[in-house]
PDB file with one MODEL, atoms N, CA, C and O in Angstrom:
MODEL        1
ATOM      1  N   UNK A   1     -26.068 -16.144 -45.141  1.00  0.00           N
ATOM      2  CA  UNK A   1     -26.080 -16.869 -43.931  1.00  0.00           C
ATOM      3  C   UNK A   1     -25.550 -15.582 -42.678  1.00  0.00           C
ATOM      4  O   UNK A   1     -24.834 -14.608 -42.906  1.00  0.00           O
ATOM      5  N   UNK A   2     -26.045 -15.902 -41.631  1.00  0.00           N
ATOM      6  CA  UNK A   2     -25.813 -15.078 -40.376  1.00  0.00           C
ATOM      7  C   UNK A   2     -25.571 -15.866 -39.314  1.00  0.00           C
ATOM      8  O   UNK A   2     -26.364 -16.729 -38.936  1.00  0.00           O
ATOM      9  N   UNK A   3     -24.217 -15.567 -38.643  1.00  0.00           N
ATOM     10  CA  UNK A   3     -23.850 -16.275 -37.580  1.00  0.00           C
ATOM     11  C   UNK A   3     -24.308 -15.822 -36.142  1.00  0.00           C
ATOM     12  O   UNK A   3     -23.979 -14.684 -35.809  1.00  0.00           O
ATOM     13  N   UNK A   4     -25.000 -16.555 -35.288  1.00  0.00           N
ATOM     14  CA  UNK A   4     -25.555 -16.033 -34.139  1.00  0.00           C
ATOM     15  C   UNK A   4     -25.053 -16.925 -32.904  1.00  0.00           C
ATOM     16  O   UNK A   4     -25.213 -18.143 -32.822  1.00  0.00           O
ATOM     17  N   UNK A   5     -24.491 -16.205 -32.069  1.00  0.00           N
ATOM     18  CA  UNK A   5     -24.147 -16.959 -30.689  1.00  0.00           C
ATOM     19  C   UNK A   5     -25.053 -16.870 -29.574  1.00  0.00           C
ATOM     20  O   UNK A   5     -25.432 -15.792 -29.114  1.00  0.00           O
ATOM     21  N   UNK A   6     -25.430 -18.084 -29.102  1.00  0.00           N
ATOM     22  CA  UNK A   6     -26.445 -18.041 -27.967  1.00  0.00           C
ATOM     23  C   UNK A   6     -25.714 -18.691 -26.771  1.00  0.00           C
ATOM     24  O   UNK A   6     -24.813 -19.527 -26.822  1.00  0.00           O
ATOM     25  N   UNK A   7     -26.270 -18.154 -25.718  1.00  0.00           N
ATOM     26  CA  UNK A   7     -25.843 -18.707 -24.347  1.00  0.00           C
ATOM     27  C   UNK A   7     -27.173 -19.263 -24.062  1.00  0.00           C
ATOM     28  O   UNK A   7     -28.224 -18.624 -24.014  1.00  0.00           O
ATOM     29  N   UNK A   8     -27.003 -20.584 -23.870  1.00  0.00           N
ATOM     30  CA  UNK A   8     -28.371 -21.364 -23.481  1.00  0.00           C
ATOM     31  C   UNK A   8     -28.039 -22.052 -21.963  1.00  0.00           C
ATOM     32  O   UNK A   8     -27.108 -22.849 -21.844  1.00  0.00           O
ATOM     33  N   UNK A   9     -28.804 -21.704 -20.941  1.00  0.00           N
ATOM     34  CA  UNK A   9     -28.805 -22.301 -19.782  1.00  0.00           C
ATOM     35  C   UNK A   9     -29.168 -23.718 -19.748  1.00  0.00           C
ATOM     36  O   UNK A   9     -30.372 -23.940 -19.618  1.00  0.00           O
ATOM     37  N   UNK A  10     -28.510 -24.561 -19.822  1.00  0.00           N
ATOM     38  CA  UNK A  10     -28.860 -25.941 -20.021  1.00  0.00           C
ATOM     39  C   UNK A  10     -29.347 -26.730 -18.630  1.00  0.00           C
ATOM     40  O   UNK A  10     -29.847 -27.849 -18.520  1.00  0.00           O
ATOM     41  N   UNK A  11     -29.023 -25.744 -17.615  1.00  0.00           N
ATOM     42  CA  UNK A  11     -29.604 -26.426 -16.381  1.00  0.00           C
ATOM     43  C   UNK A  11     -31.089 -26.043 -16.094  1.00  0.00           C
ATOM     44  O   UNK A  11     -31.601 -26.343 -15.015  1.00  0.00           O
ATOM     45  N   UNK A  12     -31.708 -25.446 -16.971  1.00  0.00           N
ATOM     46  CA  UNK A  12     -33.220 -25.229 -16.882  1.00  0.00           C
ATOM     47  C   UNK A  12     -33.806 -26.145 -17.880  1.00  0.00           C
ATOM     48  O   UNK A  12     -33.226 -26.655 -18.839  1.00  0.00           O
ATOM     49  N   UNK A  13     -35.146 -26.293 -17.489  1.00  0.00           N
ATOM     50  CA  UNK A  13     -36.067 -27.145 -18.387  1.00  0.00           C
ATOM     51  C   UNK A  13     -36.084 -26.521 -19.862  1.00  0.00           C
ATOM     52  O   UNK A  13     -35.830 -27.158 -20.884  1.00  0.00           O
ATOM     53  N   UNK A  14     -36.405 -25.246 -19.800  1.00  0.00           N
ATOM     54  CA  UNK A  14     -36.518 -24.564 -21.070  1.00  0.00           C
ATOM     55  C   UNK A  14     -35.234 -24.611 -21.918  1.00  0.00           C
ATOM     56  O   UNK A  14     -35.185 -25.013 -23.081  1.00  0.00           O
ATOM     57  N   UNK A  15     -34.260 -24.177 -21.232  1.00  0.00           N
ATOM     58  CA  UNK A  15     -32.760 -24.384 -21.687  1.00  0.00           C
ATOM     59  C   UNK A  15     -32.704 -25.775 -22.464  1.00  0.00           C
ATOM     60  O   UNK A  15     -32.531 -25.829 -23.681  1.00  0.00           O
ATOM     61  N   UNK A  16     -32.854 -26.804 -21.716  1.00  0.00           N
ATOM     62  CA  UNK A  16     -32.672 -28.076 -22.311  1.00  0.00           C
ATOM     63  C   UNK A  16     -33.350 -28.380 -23.562  1.00  0.00           C
ATOM     64  O   UNK A  16     -32.838 -28.943 -24.530  1.00  0.00           O
ATOM     65  N   UNK A  17     -34.832 -27.860 -23.435  1.00  0.00           N
ATOM     66  CA  UNK A  17     -35.740 -28.154 -24.644  1.00  0.00           C
ATOM     67  C   UNK A  17     -35.337 -27.399 -25.836  1.00  0.00           C
ATOM     68  O   UNK A  17     -35.427 -27.895 -26.959  1.00  0.00           O
ATOM     69  N   UNK A  18     -34.882 -26.178 -25.617  1.00  0.00           N
ATOM     70  CA  UNK A  18     -34.457 -25.348 -26.657  1.00  0.00           C
ATOM     71  C   UNK A  18     -33.208 -25.898 -27.500  1.00  0.00           C
ATOM     72  O   UNK A  18     -33.113 -25.877 -28.727  1.00  0.00           O
ATOM     73  N   UNK A  19     -32.185 -26.442 -26.500  1.00  0.00           N
ATOM     74  CA  UNK A  19     -31.118 -27.050 -27.144  1.00  0.00           C
ATOM     75  C   UNK A  19     -31.383 -28.481 -28.018  1.00  0.00           C
ATOM     76  O   UNK A  19     -30.858 -28.709 -29.108  1.00  0.00           O
ATOM     77  N   UNK A  20     -32.189 -29.280 -27.400  1.00  0.00           N
ATOM     78  CA  UNK A  20     -32.654 -30.466 -28.135  1.00  0.00           C
ATOM     79  C   UNK A  20     -33.537 -30.030 -29.243  1.00  0.00           C
ATOM     80  O   UNK A  20     -33.374 -30.639 -30.300  1.00  0.00           O
ATOM     81  N   UNK A  21     -34.449 -29.089 -29.218  1.00  0.00           N
ATOM     82  CA  UNK A  21     -34.969 -28.612 -30.507  1.00  0.00           C
ATOM     83  C   UNK A  21     -34.068 -28.182 -31.494  1.00  0.00           C
ATOM     84  O   UNK A  21     -34.341 -28.432 -32.668  1.00  0.00           O
ATOM     85  N   UNK A  22     -32.928 -27.512 -31.181  1.00  0.00           N
ATOM     86  CA  UNK A  22     -32.169 -26.894 -32.113  1.00  0.00           C
ATOM     87  C   UNK A  22     -31.234 -28.054 -32.722  1.00  0.00           C
ATOM     88  O   UNK A  22     -30.844 -27.989 -33.887  1.00  0.00           O
ATOM     89  N   UNK A  23     -30.936 -28.997 -31.964  1.00  0.00           N
ATOM     90  CA  UNK A  23     -29.991 -30.278 -32.446  1.00  0.00           C
ATOM     91  C   UNK A  23     -31.070 -31.046 -33.342  1.00  0.00           C
ATOM     92  O   UNK A  23     -30.680 -31.331 -34.474  1.00  0.00           O
ATOM     93  N   UNK A  24     -32.112 -31.347 -33.065  1.00  0.00           N
ATOM     94  CA  UNK A  24     -33.023 -31.823 -33.892  1.00  0.00           C
ATOM     95  C   UNK A  24     -33.173 -31.296 -35.101  1.00  0.00           C
ATOM     96  O   UNK A  24     -33.080 -31.986 -36.116  1.00  0.00           O
ATOM     97  N   UNK A  25     -33.435 -29.948 -35.121  1.00  0.00           N
ATOM     98  CA  UNK A  25     -33.551 -29.286 -36.450  1.00  0.00           C
ATOM     99  C   UNK A  25     -32.299 -29.478 -37.324  1.00  0.00           C
ATOM    100  O   UNK A  25     -32.395 -29.739 -38.523  1.00  0.00           O
ATOM    101  N   UNK A  26     -31.027 -29.331 -36.636  1.00  0.00           N
ATOM    102  CA  UNK A  26     -29.852 -29.431 -37.440  1.00  0.00           C
ATOM    103  C   UNK A  26     -29.489 -30.659 -37.905  1.00  0.00           C
ATOM    104  O   UNK A  26     -28.528 -30.725 -38.671  1.00  0.00           O
ATOM    105  N   UNK A  27     -30.236 -31.907 -37.501  1.00  0.00           N
ATOM    106  CA  UNK A  27     -30.280 -33.009 -38.169  1.00  0.00           C
ATOM    107  C   UNK A  27     -30.763 -33.334 -39.456  1.00  0.00           C
ATOM    108  O   UNK A  27     -30.271 -34.041 -40.335  1.00  0.00           O
ATOM    109  N   UNK A  28     -32.058 -32.542 -39.396  1.00  0.00           N
ATOM    110  CA  UNK A  28     -32.899 -32.823 -40.666  1.00  0.00           C
ATOM    111  C   UNK A  28     -32.735 -31.611 -41.747  1.00  0.00           C
ATOM    112  O   UNK A  28     -33.533 -31.517 -42.680  1.00  0.00           O
ATOM    113  N   UNK A  29     -31.672 -30.697 -41.577  1.00  0.00           N
ATOM    114  CA  UNK A  29     -31.687 -29.660 -42.570  1.00  0.00           C
ATOM    115  C   UNK A  29     -30.403 -29.144 -42.586  1.00  0.00           C
ATOM    116  O   UNK A  29     -29.685 -29.396 -41.618  1.00  0.00           O
ATOM    117  N   UNK A  30     -29.922 -28.391 -43.604  1.00  0.00           N
ATOM    118  CA  UNK A  30     -28.880 -27.695 -43.640  1.00  0.00           C
ATOM    119  C   UNK A  30     -28.622 -26.422 -43.207  1.00  0.00           C
ATOM    120  O   UNK A  30     -27.535 -25.861 -43.349  1.00  0.00           O
ATOM    121  N   UNK A  31     -29.765 -25.863 -42.588  1.00  0.00           N
ATOM    122  CA  UNK A  31     -30.102 -24.347 -42.356  1.00  0.00           C
ATOM    123  C   UNK A  31     -29.359 -24.106 -40.831  1.00  0.00           C
ATOM    124  O   UNK A  31     -29.047 -22.984 -40.433  1.00  0.00           O
ATOM    125  N   UNK A  32     -29.188 -25.056 -40.241  1.00  0.00           N
ATOM    126  CA  UNK A  32     -28.576 -24.879 -38.829  1.00  0.00           C
ATOM    127  C   UNK A  32     -27.119 -25.812 -38.616  1.00  0.00           C
ATOM    128  O   UNK A  32     -27.016 -27.008 -38.888  1.00  0.00           O
ATOM    129  N   UNK A  33     -26.243 -25.100 -38.164  1.00  0.00           N
ATOM    130  CA  UNK A  33     -25.055 -25.968 -38.004  1.00  0.00           C
ATOM    131  C   UNK A  33     -24.535 -25.652 -36.540  1.00  0.00           C
ATOM    132  O   UNK A  33     -24.700 -24.546 -36.025  1.00  0.00           O
ATOM    133  N   UNK A  34     -23.924 -26.659 -35.935  1.00  0.00           N
ATOM    134  CA  UNK A  34     -23.533 -26.381 -34.591  1.00  0.00           C
ATOM    135  C   UNK A  34     -22.040 -26.334 -34.848  1.00  0.00           C
ATOM    136  O   UNK A  34     -21.457 -27.182 -35.524  1.00  0.00           O
ATOM    137  N   UNK A  35     -21.430 -25.253 -34.248  1.00  0.00           N
ATOM    138  CA  UNK A  35     -19.694 -25.267 -34.216  1.00  0.00           C
ATOM    139  C   UNK A  35     -19.379 -25.255 -32.695  1.00  0.00           C
ATOM    140  O   UNK A  35     -19.823 -24.382 -31.949  1.00  0.00           O
ATOM    141  N   UNK A  36     -18.684 -26.152 -32.331  1.00  0.00           N
ATOM    142  CA  UNK A  36     -18.142 -26.168 -31.027  1.00  0.00           C
ATOM    143  C   UNK A  36     -16.663 -25.499 -30.944  1.00  0.00           C
ATOM    144  O   UNK A  36     -15.645 -25.797 -31.568  1.00  0.00           O
ATOM    145  N   UNK A  37     -16.859 -24.620 -30.087  1.00  0.00           N
ATOM    146  CA  UNK A  37     -15.766 -23.721 -29.670  1.00  0.00           C
ATOM    147  C   UNK A  37     -15.130 -23.945 -28.429  1.00  0.00           C
ATOM    148  O   UNK A  37     -15.772 -23.623 -27.428  1.00  0.00           O
ATOM    149  N   UNK A  38     -13.955 -24.450 -28.275  1.00  0.00           N
ATOM    150  CA  UNK A  38     -13.343 -24.803 -26.812  1.00  0.00           C
ATOM    151  C   UNK A  38     -13.253 -23.235 -26.012  1.00  0.00           C
ATOM    152  O   UNK A  38     -12.993 -22.125 -26.477  1.00  0.00           O
ATOM    153  N   UNK A  39     -13.538 -23.614 -24.823  1.00  0.00           N
ATOM    154  CA  UNK A  39     -13.247 -22.493 -23.662  1.00  0.00           C
ATOM    155  C   UNK A  39     -11.798 -22.123 -23.554  1.00  0.00           C
ATOM    156  O   UNK A  39     -10.862 -22.776 -24.013  1.00  0.00           O
ATOM    157  N   UNK A  40     -11.728 -21.018 -22.904  1.00  0.00           N
ATOM    158  CA  UNK A  40     -10.132 -20.645 -22.638  1.00  0.00           C
ATOM    159  C   UNK A  40      -9.358 -21.620 -22.054  1.00  0.00           C
ATOM    160  O   UNK A  40      -8.223 -21.813 -22.490  1.00  0.00           O
ATOM    161  N   UNK A  41      -9.884 -22.401 -20.945  1.00  0.00           N
ATOM    162  CA  UNK A  41      -8.988 -23.325 -20.399  1.00  0.00           C
ATOM    163  C   UNK A  41      -8.572 -24.359 -21.251  1.00  0.00           C
ATOM    164  O   UNK A  41      -7.407 -24.756 -21.223  1.00  0.00           O
ATOM    165  N   UNK A  42      -9.573 -24.919 -22.146  1.00  0.00           N
ATOM    166  CA  UNK A  42      -9.273 -25.883 -23.084  1.00  0.00           C
ATOM    167  C   UNK A  42      -8.092 -25.380 -24.142  1.00  0.00           C
ATOM    168  O   UNK A  42      -7.133 -26.098 -24.426  1.00  0.00           O
ATOM    169  N   UNK A  43      -8.251 -24.332 -24.568  1.00  0.00           N
ATOM    170  CA  UNK A  43      -7.289 -23.613 -25.569  1.00  0.00           C
ATOM    171  C   UNK A  43      -5.965 -23.493 -24.949  1.00  0.00           C
ATOM    172  O   UNK A  43      -4.907 -23.551 -25.575  1.00  0.00           O
ATOM    173  N   UNK A  44      -6.086 -23.322 -23.664  1.00  0.00           N
ATOM    174  CA  UNK A  44      -4.728 -23.119 -22.872  1.00  0.00           C
ATOM    175  C   UNK A  44      -3.867 -24.328 -22.832  1.00  0.00           C
ATOM    176  O   UNK A  44      -2.642 -24.345 -22.953  1.00  0.00           O
ATOM    177  N   UNK A  45      -4.856 -25.581 -22.601  1.00  0.00           N
ATOM    178  CA  UNK A  45      -4.156 -27.000 -22.440  1.00  0.00           C
ATOM    179  C   UNK A  45      -3.890 -27.438 -23.707  1.00  0.00           C
ATOM    180  O   UNK A  45      -2.976 -28.260 -23.761  1.00  0.00           O
ATOM    181  N   UNK A  46      -4.440 -27.124 -24.807  1.00  0.00           N
ATOM    182  CA  UNK A  46      -3.937 -27.593 -26.081  1.00  0.00           C
ATOM    183  C   UNK A  46      -2.909 -26.883 -26.548  1.00  0.00           C
ATOM    184  O   UNK A  46      -2.195 -27.502 -27.337  1.00  0.00           O
ATOM    185  N   UNK A  47      -2.572 -25.660 -26.287  1.00  0.00           N
ATOM    186  CA  UNK A  47      -1.375 -24.968 -26.674  1.00  0.00           C
ATOM    187  C   UNK A  47      -0.157 -25.346 -25.706  1.00  0.00           C
ATOM    188  O   UNK A  47       0.989 -25.085 -26.073  1.00  0.00           O
ATOM    189  N   UNK A  48      -0.381 -25.912 -24.566  1.00  0.00           N
ATOM    190  CA  UNK A  48       0.837 -26.359 -23.815  1.00  0.00           C
ATOM    191  C   UNK A  48       1.127 -27.899 -24.251  1.00  0.00           C
ATOM    192  O   UNK A  48       2.253 -28.386 -24.144  1.00  0.00           O
ATOM    193  N   UNK A  49       0.024 -28.615 -24.747  1.00  0.00           N
ATOM    194  CA  UNK A  49       0.381 -29.848 -25.216  1.00  0.00           C
ATOM    195  C   UNK A  49       1.175 -29.852 -26.631  1.00  0.00           C
ATOM    196  O   UNK A  49       1.946 -30.715 -27.051  1.00  0.00           O
ATOM    197  N   UNK A  50       0.822 -28.808 -27.162  1.00  0.00           N
ATOM    198  CA  UNK A  50       1.585 -28.617 -28.633  1.00  0.00           C
ATOM    199  C   UNK A  50       3.066 -28.220 -28.344  1.00  0.00           C
ATOM    200  O   UNK A  50       3.973 -28.686 -29.033  1.00  0.00           O
ATOM    201  N   UNK A  51       3.292 -27.384 -27.352  1.00  0.00           N
ATOM    202  CA  UNK A  51       4.556 -26.742 -27.018  1.00  0.00           C
ATOM    203  C   UNK A  51       5.288 -27.850 -26.207  1.00  0.00           C
ATOM    204  O   UNK A  51       6.450 -27.575 -25.907  1.00  0.00           O
ATOM    205  N   UNK A  52       4.805 -29.061 -25.797  1.00  0.00           N
ATOM    206  CA  UNK A  52       5.358 -30.119 -25.213  1.00  0.00           C
ATOM    207  C   UNK A  52       5.465 -29.665 -23.811  1.00  0.00           C
ATOM    208  O   UNK A  52       6.455 -30.081 -23.209  1.00  0.00           O
ATOM    209  N   UNK A  53       4.710 -28.952 -23.216  1.00  0.00           N
ATOM    210  CA  UNK A  53       4.600 -28.542 -21.743  1.00  0.00           C
ATOM    211  C   UNK A  53       3.578 -29.534 -21.094  1.00  0.00           C
ATOM    212  O   UNK A  53       3.554 -29.520 -19.863  1.00  0.00           O
ATOM    213  N   UNK A  54       2.906 -30.212 -21.604  1.00  0.00           N
ATOM    214  CA  UNK A  54       1.870 -31.012 -21.099  1.00  0.00           C
ATOM    215  C   UNK A  54       2.596 -32.326 -20.111  1.00  0.00           C
ATOM    216  O   UNK A  54       3.684 -32.768 -20.478  1.00  0.00           O
ATOM    217  N   UNK A  55       2.071 -32.777 -19.132  1.00  0.00           N
ATOM    218  CA  UNK A  55       2.418 -33.783 -18.331  1.00  0.00           C
ATOM    219  C   UNK A  55       2.197 -35.129 -18.966  1.00  0.00           C
ATOM    220  O   UNK A  55       1.192 -35.315 -19.652  1.00  0.00           O
ATOM    221  N   UNK A  56       3.049 -36.035 -18.777  1.00  0.00           N
ATOM    222  CA  UNK A  56       2.923 -37.246 -19.160  1.00  0.00           C
ATOM    223  C   UNK A  56       2.999 -38.369 -18.206  1.00  0.00           C
ATOM    224  O   UNK A  56       3.862 -38.381 -17.329  1.00  0.00           O
ATOM    225  N   UNK A  57       2.054 -39.395 -18.354  1.00  0.00           N
ATOM    226  CA  UNK A  57       2.252 -40.510 -17.506  1.00  0.00           C
ATOM    227  C   UNK A  57       2.084 -41.778 -18.014  1.00  0.00           C
ATOM    228  O   UNK A  57       1.223 -41.961 -18.875  1.00  0.00           O
ATOM    229  N   UNK A  58       2.807 -42.729 -17.600  1.00  0.00           N
ATOM    230  CA  UNK A  58       2.971 -44.072 -18.403  1.00  0.00           C
ATOM    231  C   UNK A  58       1.779 -44.992 -17.957  1.00  0.00           C
ATOM    232  O   UNK A  58       1.449 -45.966 -18.633  1.00  0.00           O
ATOM    233  N   UNK A  59       1.048 -44.590 -16.608  1.00  0.00           N
ATOM    234  CA  UNK A  59       0.119 -45.518 -16.292  1.00  0.00           C
ATOM    235  C   UNK A  59      -1.068 -44.749 -15.457  1.00  0.00           C
ATOM    236  O   UNK A  59      -0.808 -43.740 -14.802  1.00  0.00           O
ATOM    237  N   UNK A  60      -2.030 -45.153 -15.511  1.00  0.00           N
ATOM    238  CA  UNK A  60      -3.176 -44.314 -14.549  1.00  0.00           C
ATOM    239  C   UNK A  60      -2.758 -44.294 -13.188  1.00  0.00           C
ATOM    240  O   UNK A  60      -3.248 -43.325 -12.607  1.00  0.00           O
ATOM    241  N   UNK A  61      -2.071 -44.967 -12.498  1.00  0.00           N
ATOM    242  CA  UNK A  61      -1.572 -44.982 -11.236  1.00  0.00           C
ATOM    243  C   UNK A  61      -0.557 -43.890 -10.895  1.00  0.00           C
ATOM    244  O   UNK A  61      -0.522 -43.280  -9.827  1.00  0.00           O
ATOM    245  N   UNK A  62       0.395 -43.692 -12.104  1.00  0.00           N
ATOM    246  CA  UNK A  62       1.121 -42.682 -12.012  1.00  0.00           C
ATOM    247  C   UNK A  62       0.645 -41.144 -12.199  1.00  0.00           C
ATOM    248  O   UNK A  62       1.165 -40.121 -11.753  1.00  0.00           O
ATOM    249  N   UNK A  63      -0.586 -41.319 -13.057  1.00  0.00           N
ATOM    250  CA  UNK A  63      -1.305 -40.045 -13.317  1.00  0.00           C
ATOM    251  C   UNK A  63      -1.949 -39.571 -12.089  1.00  0.00           C
ATOM    252  O   UNK A  63      -1.782 -38.407 -11.725  1.00  0.00           O
ATOM    253  N   UNK A  64      -2.758 -40.488 -11.348  1.00  0.00           N
ATOM    254  CA  UNK A  64      -3.294 -40.069 -10.201  1.00  0.00           C
ATOM    255  C   UNK A  64      -2.309 -39.539  -8.869  1.00  0.00           C
ATOM    256  O   UNK A  64      -2.571 -38.633  -8.078  1.00  0.00           O
ATOM    257  N   UNK A  65      -1.137 -40.392  -8.907  1.00  0.00           N
ATOM    258  CA  UNK A  65      -0.219 -39.992  -7.982  1.00  0.00           C
ATOM    259  C   UNK A  65       0.411 -38.536  -8.171  1.00  0.00           C
ATOM    260  O   UNK A  65       0.832 -37.871  -7.225  1.00  0.00           O
ATOM    261  N   UNK A  66       0.426 -38.149  -9.406  1.00  0.00           N
ATOM    262  CA  UNK A  66       0.850 -36.703  -9.718  1.00  0.00           C
ATOM    263  C   UNK A  66      -0.035 -35.660  -9.547  1.00  0.00           C
ATOM    264  O   UNK A  66       0.284 -34.477  -9.667  1.00  0.00           O
ATOM    265  N   UNK A  67      -1.337 -36.133  -9.222  1.00  0.00           N
ATOM    266  CA  UNK A  67      -2.322 -35.036  -9.131  1.00  0.00           C
ATOM    267  C   UNK A  67      -2.363 -34.541  -7.719  1.00  0.00           C
ATOM    268  O   UNK A  67      -3.120 -33.622  -7.408  1.00  0.00           O
TER     269      UNK A  67
ENDMDL
END
């Protein structure tokens, strides 16, 4: 098995079609797998949450007021 990282511009017609094709192929066989890797901003937020540094809000109004 070989791992390949692709950057697909999904804001183009060709990029959308390619991604749709790969997703469809992944549904029908075991030869293609999708692995979702979070970006750096998401990884940082996850670490903050694990360390208890994340903001907490008891209501949606409190959340929006703090932003």
